[in-house]
Every structure is written in C-alpha cells, then in structure tokens.
Steps between C-alpha positions, in 0.01 A plus 500: 500500500752474778829534313710486816358160597522379141872576501543332838316192375721479191837542678543135611397382154754735342774378734432130449449543126820700460698239694364222278582702187859563614549129580358412158734737318802374696411142405453611140843666492662189647315290244614723212861491616512122537309422180693730274704384202742328737242277668676344801203307637341172402245538221146406597280451193179569693276794405791681335688516831872482437653498849430469870501881558263537206270240655504685834426832330218349293346324802512819707342697215211253474453491877476879512161492322309316775701684766403840361140386451479391865675817614255726317204299629640549850543870423134531401386329821743705708382829351145429617574341836792702630476836327120524466520580130208459266514250214638747246760631745621152584513402133684822414760435771576156355520638146731779618725247676517301177589809296790579734635143513434449128666832417807389694497172309469684170785739584729217607402302189589793272831537684565128457419525129745789467769291669432211262495702176815691597684174561562560870314175570617262228206278415304373203165529678256780568557732792137500613155361431409831339790463254377155398147638459623795295695267272194279457281801414737716298755251366872499566600842619833597641659788677303792633195416287476160669516660844236753395265226380565299817414809705180555303395139555584539868285814529210317337545207737515745791168658403327166449644372828377807687148440371515131586624569852234765547246224432680254731513754781138598439379139510692442822350820645148387410564161659641668811182701545283188522 
C-alpha cells in the first residue's frame, strides 16, 4: 500500500467535504436562530419546515447526499487514474476522507448541541441530526446526557458512513480499471 499517495488522493476530498460541512453547519445555525421561539419568518407548513432559512438549510442538507456520493465516486476514479493506487488503496482513501469530513461534522454538531442545551442559541428544535436521532432512539434526554447520546449516534453514523464510502470508492476504482 502506498500511504503517501493515498493521503494525496484524499486531500481534495477532505477539503471539499470540510467546506460543505462548514457551509451546512452555518446554514443550520442561521436556521436555528431564525426559527427559535421568536419565529420572525413566515411559517411554511411543508415537510415540517418553519421558515425560509430552515428551508435553505434542509435543501442544502438533502443536496449534500448526492454531492458527497458523486465526490467519493470521483475520488475512487481519481485514486486509480492519477495516483496509480490499487482498488483497496483508492477505496481506503475515500473512506479516510469521509472519516475526516464526517468527524468535523460530528464535532461541530456536538458543539451546536452544547450551544442549544446551554441556551446560547435559543430554540425549540434540535441542534443536529444526531440529536434528533438520539431522541428517537433513547427518548427525551436533556443536558449532557443528550449530547452524549447524540455523540454516540454520530460515531455510529461515522463508522457506517466510512464503510459505505469504502464501497463507493472501491466500486469507482473497479470501474476505473476497465
């Protein structure tokens, strides 16, 4: 395995993924601020969306899935074509890029949850997707226990996502070899 080339192949994916994660979290913070208890926007009764910033944040979140899928496919192809990696090396570089970008997303989500539960961001909603998932799995939890459960759900999602993106990168690498 050529670890140096694997890291080089994953760097653009890490950069693009991290930028998308930061944009997503900024939109989420704006959405939480504007859809707090003092909702100043027009209520939109569509898909649980309560304001225009919430709609923008939700749309961006949903668009990130195909964007990341395409990016990791591109990473699998790029690992084979540009860096002469084997299939496992190319797949590992995409999984590693996901772990870094996903870890950043998890860390920022935990920070956002801490801001919400401490009242710094005054809202009646969840701070992150992981917090909503933790509440669905473990029931209503508050305070530090809620953040802990959200972090645990985020770690699980990170592991599953790494495996999925290993497969995506590996499939793209196999296709690139043909």
